[in-house]
C-alpha positions as CSV (number, residue, x, y, z in Angstrom):
1,M,50.5,-100.6,-25.9
2,K,50.0,-97.0,-24.7
3,L,51.6,-94.1,-26.6
4,R,53.1,-91.2,-24.8
5,P,51.9,-87.6,-25.8
6,D,55.3,-87.0,-27.6
7,Q,54.8,-90.2,-29.6
8,L,51.3,-89.1,-30.6
9,D,52.6,-85.7,-31.6
10,L,55.2,-87.3,-33.8
11,F,52.6,-89.5,-35.4
12,A,50.3,-86.6,-36.0
13,G,53.1,-84.5,-37.5
14,A,54.1,-87.3,-39.9
15,R,50.4,-87.7,-41.0
16,E,50.2,-84.0,-41.6
17,D,53.4,-84.0,-43.6
18,A,52.1,-86.7,-45.8
19,F,48.8,-84.9,-46.3
20,V,50.7,-81.6,-47.2
21,T,52.9,-83.5,-49.8
22,A,50.0,-85.3,-51.4
23,T,47.9,-82.2,-51.6
24,A,50.7,-80.1,-53.0
25,R,51.3,-82.8,-55.7
26,M,47.6,-82.8,-56.5
27,L,47.5,-79.1,-56.8
28,Q,50.6,-79.1,-59.0
29,R,49.0,-81.6,-61.4
30,R,45.7,-79.8,-61.6
31,Y,46.4,-76.1,-61.2
32,A,50.0,-75.6,-62.3
33,P,49.2,-72.3,-64.2
34,R,47.3,-70.9,-61.2
35,L,50.1,-71.8,-58.8
36,E,52.6,-70.1,-61.2
37,A,50.4,-67.0,-61.6
38,H,50.3,-66.6,-57.7
39,G,54.0,-67.3,-57.3
40,L,53.3,-70.6,-55.6
41,A,54.9,-73.2,-57.9
42,G,57.6,-75.6,-57.0
43,D,58.8,-75.7,-53.4
44,K,56.3,-72.9,-52.5
45,T,53.3,-75.2,-53.0
46,E,53.7,-77.1,-49.7
47,S,54.0,-73.8,-47.8
48,F,50.8,-72.7,-49.5
49,V,49.1,-75.9,-48.4
50,R,50.2,-75.5,-44.8
51,E,49.1,-71.8,-44.7
52,S,45.8,-72.8,-46.3
53,A,45.2,-75.5,-43.7
54,D,45.9,-73.1,-40.9
55,R,43.4,-70.6,-42.4
56,A,40.8,-73.4,-42.8
57,R,41.2,-74.5,-39.2
58,R,40.3,-71.0,-38.1
59,Y,36.8,-71.7,-39.5
60,D,36.7,-75.2,-38.0
61,V,37.4,-76.8,-41.4
62,L,39.3,-79.8,-40.2
63,N,39.0,-82.8,-42.4
64,E,41.5,-83.4,-45.2
65,A,39.0,-83.4,-48.1
66,D,37.6,-80.0,-46.9
67,I,41.1,-78.6,-46.4
68,R,41.9,-79.6,-50.0
69,M,38.8,-77.8,-51.3
70,F,39.8,-74.8,-49.2
71,C,43.1,-74.8,-51.0
72,E,41.4,-75.1,-54.3
73,C,39.0,-72.2,-53.5
74,R,42.0,-70.0,-52.7
75,L,43.6,-70.8,-56.0
76,L,40.4,-70.4,-58.1
77,L,38.7,-67.6,-56.3
78,G,41.6,-65.6,-54.9
79,L,44.1,-66.2,-52.1
80,K,41.9,-64.1,-49.8
81,F,38.5,-65.4,-50.9
82,D,37.6,-66.1,-47.3
83,A,37.6,-62.4,-46.6
84,E,34.9,-61.8,-49.3
85,P,31.6,-61.1,-47.6
86,W,29.7,-64.0,-49.2
87,A,32.4,-66.5,-48.2
88,R,33.0,-65.0,-44.8
89,E,29.3,-65.2,-44.0
90,I,29.4,-69.0,-44.7
91,L,32.7,-69.7,-43.0
92,T,31.8,-67.9,-39.8
93,T,28.3,-69.4,-39.4
94,A,28.0,-70.5,-35.8
95,D,27.0,-74.0,-34.7
96,V,27.9,-75.5,-38.1
97,D,30.8,-77.9,-38.6
98,G,33.6,-77.3,-41.2
99,E,32.3,-80.0,-43.5
100,T,28.9,-78.4,-43.7
101,K,30.5,-75.0,-44.3
102,M,32.5,-76.3,-47.2
103,N,29.3,-78.0,-48.6
104,M,27.6,-74.6,-48.3
105,L,30.5,-73.0,-50.2
106,D,30.3,-75.6,-52.8
107,E,26.5,-75.2,-53.3
108,R,26.9,-71.4,-53.5
109,L,29.5,-71.7,-56.2
110,L,27.6,-74.5,-58.1
111,F,24.2,-72.8,-58.1
112,T,25.2,-69.2,-58.5
113,R,25.7,-68.2,-62.1
114,E,27.0,-64.7,-61.4
115,E,30.2,-63.9,-59.5
116,P,29.7,-64.2,-55.8
117,T,29.3,-60.8,-54.1
């Protein structure tokens, strides 16, 4: 069986919708107060996940686990954390895939005691 491009697009869209829904639910369970503080609770959480996924893709962050982490970084570090010099330096590193970039962010946050600058 061979799928037409429009069928592939439909499949990809359904997969993304499922990812967005699952990620929104996870964020609502783990970060309800932060979502509320940012005005992203309830129905707005799925839009936040879609926007975050779009932002993450600009940095070649493409896999679901890394996009989830990108969402969490936005909630915990600020909605525009990726504009901070320390984060931007990592996210715009050339010749490094998105998974490596997110691992670099994770290491920076894990092993830096002071606030990132």
